[in-house]
N, C-alpha and C positions, 0 to 999 in steps of 0.2 A: 397610527394604530391600525387603520384599515389595511395598509400594505402589509403590516406584520401578520395580521390574521389571514389574509388571502394567501400569502406565500406557503405556510405549512399545509393549507388545504390542497394545493397543487401537489405537494410532496406526499400527501396521504395516499394518492393513487399508486405511488411507487412502493409504499410500505405494504399495500394490499397485494401488489404483484409479488413482492418478496415473500410475503407470508404464504401465498399459494404455492410457491416453489419449495417450501420447507419440506424436509423429510418427515414422513408420517411418524409420530411418536410411537415408541414400542410398547407403551403400557396403557395409554389412554385412548387408543383407537383414532377417531377422527381428528382432523386438524383443529376443530373447535376447542379441544382441550388446551392446545397451545395458546390460542387466542383468548380463551376464557381466563387462563392463568395470567397472561400478559395484561389483560384489562384491569386486573387488580392494581397494577402499577398506575394505570390511568386513574383509578379511583383514589388511591391514597396519596398520590402526588399532589393533589389539591391541598392537602395539609402541609406538605413540604414547601410548596410555593406560596400560597396565599397566607398561611398562618406562620410557619416556622421562619421562612426566609423573607417574607413580605411584611404583613401587617402587624403581627405580634410585636416585633421589635419597635415599630413606630408607635403603637398604642402604649406599649410598656414604658417607653421613654417619655412620651409627650402627654399622656393621659393618665396612666396609672402611677407615674412617678413625677407628678407635677411638683416643682419647687426643689428638685434634686439636681445636683451638678451632673454634667455630662459623664465624667469619669466614674462617679458613683453608680449612675444608672447602668453604665456599661458593665461595671463589676457585678451588679445585681443580676443582669441578664446572663452573663457568663456563669455565675453561680447557679442560677436556676437550670440552665442547660446541662451543666455538669452534674447536678443532683439527679436529674432524670436519667442521664447516662449511667450514673453509679447504680441506680436501682436495676437497670437492665443488665449491667455487668454482673450483679449478684444473682440475678434470676436466670439469665440466658442458658448457661450450660445444663442446669437441672431441668429447666423446661424442655429443652431439646431432647434430653435423655428420656424424660417421661413421655414425650410425644412419640418418640421412636418405639418405646416399650409398649405403649398402648396402640400404636398405629393411628394416632389422632392428630396428625399434623394439620389437616385442614380445620378440624374442630377447634384446635387451640388458636389457629390463625384468626378464625371468626370471633372467638371470645375476646381476644385482645383488640381486634379491630372495633368491636362494639364499644369497648371501654374508651378507645380513642375518639370514636364518633360522639359519644355522650359528653365527654369532657370538653371537646371542641365546641359543641353547641352551647355548653354552659358558659363559655367566655362571653357570650352575649349579655349575660346578666351582671357582669362585674362593672361597678360604678367607678367614677374618677377617684384617684387616690388609693384605691384598694389593691395596691401592687401585690400584697401577700396572697390575696385570694386568687388574683390572676396567675400568680406563680404556682399555687397548688394545682389549679385546673390545668395549666400548661404542662406541669410535670407529669400529671396523670395521663394527659393526652399523648405526650411524648412516649411514655411507657407503653401505652396501647399501640401507637404507631410503630415503635421500634420492636416491641415484642412480636407483633404480627409479622413483621418482616423476617424474623428468624424462620418461621414456618413457611412463609412464602418462598424464601430462598431454598428451603429444604425440599420443596415440591419440584424444583427445576429438573433434577435428574429423572423424575418420574413422568414428566409431561413431554420431555424432549429426548430424541435419539441422541446418543453420545456424539455423533458426528455434527450435530447442529447446536451444541450447547452454546457456542459463541453467539450465533445469530439469534437463538431463542432468548438468551439473556439480554442481548442488545435490543430485541423487539420490545421486551418489557420496559426497559429504560426509555426507549424512544417514544412509546405510547405514553409513558409517564410524563415526559417533557411536553408532549403535545396536549394531553388532557389537562395537566396542571396549568399549562400556559393559557389554554382557552378560557378556563374558569377565572384565572387571574386577570385576563384581559377584561372580562365582564366586570369583575370586582373593581379593577382600576377605573374603568369607565364610570362606575357608580360613585367612586370617591371624587372623581374630577367633576362630575355633573350630578350631584345628589338630588338636585331639584327635579331632574328629569324622571327620577324614580319615586318622587313623593317623599324624599327623605330630608331631614332638617339640615344636616351638614355632613362633611366627610367622615367625622367620627361615627355618626349613626350608620353610614354606609359600611364602614369597616366592621362594626359590630354585627350587622346583618350578614356580612361576608362569612363570618364564622359559622353561622347557621347554614349558609349555602354550602360551605365545605363539608359539613357533617352530612347533609342530604346527598351531595355528590358522591361522597365516600361510600355511603350506604347503598345507593342505587347501583353503582357500577361494580360493587362487590358481588352482586347477584349472579352474573355469569359464572364466576368461580364456584359459587354455592351450588349451582345447578349442573355444571358440566365437568367439573374436576372431582372425581371420586377420591375417597381415601385410598392410598396405595395398598394399605393392609389394615387389619383391625383385630384387636385382641380383647374382646369384651369380658366383663365379669371380674376385673381386677379389684381387689380391696384397696381403697385409697392409701392406707398406711403402707401396704406392701409396695404400691406403685412409687410412693415417695422414697422409700428405702432403696428400691431398685434404681430409681433415678440418680440418687447420690452415688450408689455403687458404680453405675455405668459412667458417671462423670469422672471418678477417680481412675477407672479403667481406661477411659478414652484419653485422659490427661497423660497417663503412663505411656499409652501407645503413641500419642503425638510426640512425646519426648524421644521415642525410638525412631520416629520417621523424620529424619533430618530435614528433608526438603519441605515437608509440611510445616514444621515449626519455624523454619527459616522464612518461608513465605508469610506465615502469620505475623512474625516480627516485622517484616517489611511492610505488610499491610497495615499493621498497627501504627507504624510511623507515618506513612504517607497519607492514609485515609484520615488521620488526625487533622492534617492540614486542609484536606478537601472539605471535611465536614465543618471545620471552623470557618472557612471562607463562606460556606453556605449559610451558616447560622449568624455570622457577625458582619457580613458585608454591608447590609443596610445600616446597621448601627455605626459602622466605621464611616460610611458616607455622611451620616448625620453629624458625627463628631467633627468632620471636616467642614461642616457648614453647608452641605449640599441640600437642596430642597428635596423633600420626600417624594414629590411627583417624579422628578428625574430618576431617583433611585429605583422606584417601582417600575418605571418604563425600561430602565436598564435590566431589571430582573426579567422582564418579558423578552428582551433580546436574548438573554441567556437561555430561556426556555425554548424559544423557537429555533435557535441555533443548535441546541442540544438534540433536538428531534432528529434531523438528518445526520448529524455528526455521530450519534450513537450507532446508527445503522452502518455508517461507513466503518467505524471501528469494529463492529461485529464482523463485517466482511474481511477486514484486515486480519482479525484474529483467526478466522477460518482459513485464510490463505497462508499467513506467515507465523501464526501462533499468537497467543494472547500477550506474552511478555513484551515483545517489541512495541506493541500498541500502548501498553501501560507506560513504558519509558517515554514515548512521544508525549503522552498526556502530562507526565511529571515535568518534563522540560518546559512545556507551556505554562504550567503552574508556577515554576520557578521564575520565569520571566514576568508573569503577572504579579507575583509578590513584590519583586524589586520595583517594577513600574508603579504599583499601587502605593508604595511607600513614598514615591517622589511626585505623584500627581498633584496638580493644583486646580485643574479645571474639570467641570463636570463632564465635558465631552470626552475626556480620557476615561472616565468611569464607564461610559458607553462602550468604548473600545475594549476595555478590560472585561466587561460583561460578555461581549462577543467571544473573546478568547477563552474565557471560562466555559462558555457553552460548547466550544469545540472539544474541550478536554474532559469535562466533568463526567458526562455519561459514558464516555469510552473507558475511563479508568474504572468506574463502578461496574460496568457490564463485564469487562474482560477480567477483572479481579474475581468476580463471582464465578464466571465460567472456568477460569483457571483452577480455582479451588475445588469446584465440582468434579474436575477430572482427577484430583489427587486424593479423594476420600472414598470410603466404601459407600456404595449407593444405599444399602439397606439401613445405614446409620446416618443418613444425611442430616436430619434435624439435630442430632447430637453433635456432629462435627460443625454444622453451621451455627450451633449455639456458641461454640468457642469463637468462630469467625465473627459473629455479631458481638460477642462479648468484647473482643479486642477492639472492634470498631468503635463501640460505645465507650470502652475504657479510654481509648484515644481521645474521644470527644469530651472526656472529663478534663484532660490536661489542656487541650488546645484553647478553648474559650477562656479558661481561667488564666492560662499563661498570657494570652493576648491582652486580657483585661488587666492583669497584674502588671505587666510590662508598661502598658499605657498609663496606669495610675502611678507607677513608680517614677517614670520619666516625665509624666505630665504631657506626653506626646503620643497620640494614637498611631502615628506613623511608625514609631518604634515597635508598637504592638503587632502590627501587621507584618513588619519585616522579620519578627522573631519566628514566623511560620516557615521561613526559608530553611531553617535547620531540619525540620521534619521531612520536607520533600527530598532534600539531599541525602539524609540518613536512610530514608526508605528506599531510595534508588540504589544506594550502595549495597544494602542487604539483599535486595532483589537480584542483584548480579550473581550472588552466591547460590541462588536456587537453581537446581538442575531439573528443569521441567520434564525432560524426557525420561 
């Protein structure tokens, strides 16, 4: 673990150099606006790594679902993840439209982030067997996390010059991998050696980790609060009027998207392939547990993904700036297809480590380049509105993926069949993306 931690610190010097070479953003003045925006990814990625991908599936299966079969606990986890995604799907477009109408993108980001922070800290209070309470808190935390990301993405065109969208987007994801990975490293150390921290056992360490994630998320959101101003502001609106305007703008935007062939084709492609990506993130640890792998190995593999994703996202950002974002997305999808097939066949935990490395190479690149490609295709002044649909489709995909994986695994009695079913999503997404005329 010492080697893993030291390696990204060496890379941090490179990311600092890259950041200094970035084009000065056209709206927010100094480069600190770009860095303050990107640091929010550092802040909230602690939830994505320690809670969503790491410890929540472990505690949900082994502590909050004691005495329940492997396939039933997997189904419950998939159902909980899908319910949270459904709530975001229903809210995202209207929230984005309202944020654009009021010019309150940052304000709404912070409101949802605070919801996620409070609910994450609340997981500490859930006792053994109370899976339903853990589910409620987790759903609300996911709503806060996902809702805030709508407005975080919508700020991208305002903090970055259009020529630097790929690298700025990649900077956010790379800092997210590094920040989330560093806190996860500390949390893993706590679970492996709880006595060194004065804790009773690994379960106590995991519960404390939820509080640490909430604090990390709160503290590292402050640079965005202080250094990224609202792009515009229209005070004095009556709430009822705003809500009506929000729904009106949603229908208008939906009509416009239908007229913009390349935009809706990209959204369909994104909906398909990001479904597979998000499902792998949310269900990988649960899948490893279902194969009988020890949770310590699975969490260490997750660390490999984090620290591989840090430099890989930067590399994909540079590839996007040079060759365009779509070729980079294709490269990432091919990697995911190979990972899916190999994951269904693996028998040894060492293969899980290798697959974690491969996922780290592709995950951040796909996410960063998808975001920057979409930012190029939409009107800047209505970014939150259009990103509302972008995030809606991403979360709508996450409704299907975990349930499909859990359902196939329960139907066949074989978790390997569940993971293999995701291959359909990556192939279909790549085929639709071919039809998009980026230029």
